[in-house]
N, C-alpha and C positions, 0 to 999 in steps of 0.2 A: 540503559545508559551506555553499555558497551557498543551497541550498534551505532549510536550517534558518534562515538569516538572513531570507529572504524570507517563508517561510510559517510559521515557528515550529516547535516540535517536533511530531512526528507523534503522533497518538493511538494508532495501532496500525500494525504493519508485517506485511503478509502476505509470506511468503518467495516465494510463487509465485502466479500468476494461475489460480485454480481456481473451481469453481462456488460454493463457500462464500464466497470473497472477493467474488465478484460479487454474491451475495445480500445481503451485509452493507453494501453501499453505500447510504447514505441520501441523500435530497434535500438538497442544499447541501454535500455532502462534496466534497473535492478529492482526486482520485486521481492519483497520480504513478507512471508506469511507469519502472523503471530500464532495462528492455530491451523492445524490441518496440513494435508499433503499438497505439494505443488501441483499435482495433476487433478485436484478436486474440481468437480463440475461447478461452474458459477451459478448462483441463485438467479432465477428469472426476474423476480421483483427487486427493484432497486433499494438499496440502503441510502440513508442520508450520509453526507460527507462531513469531514472534519478538517478545518484549516485553522491551525493555531500557531502562534509564534513558538519557535523552538528555542529553548534556553541556550545562551552562549556557551561555547565549549570551554 
């Protein structure tokens, strides 16, 4: 909940760090990892994605 207050609601949530998630990062995007290091190698097989309504602040 703290991240939501600090950064606002996410535009998109990738369930896992894969090649497609890495490819979709644009200049100026903020990327937050729930687990692991920022320089971890992305997984080659794709995860499914998650798009849910974020609760109001």
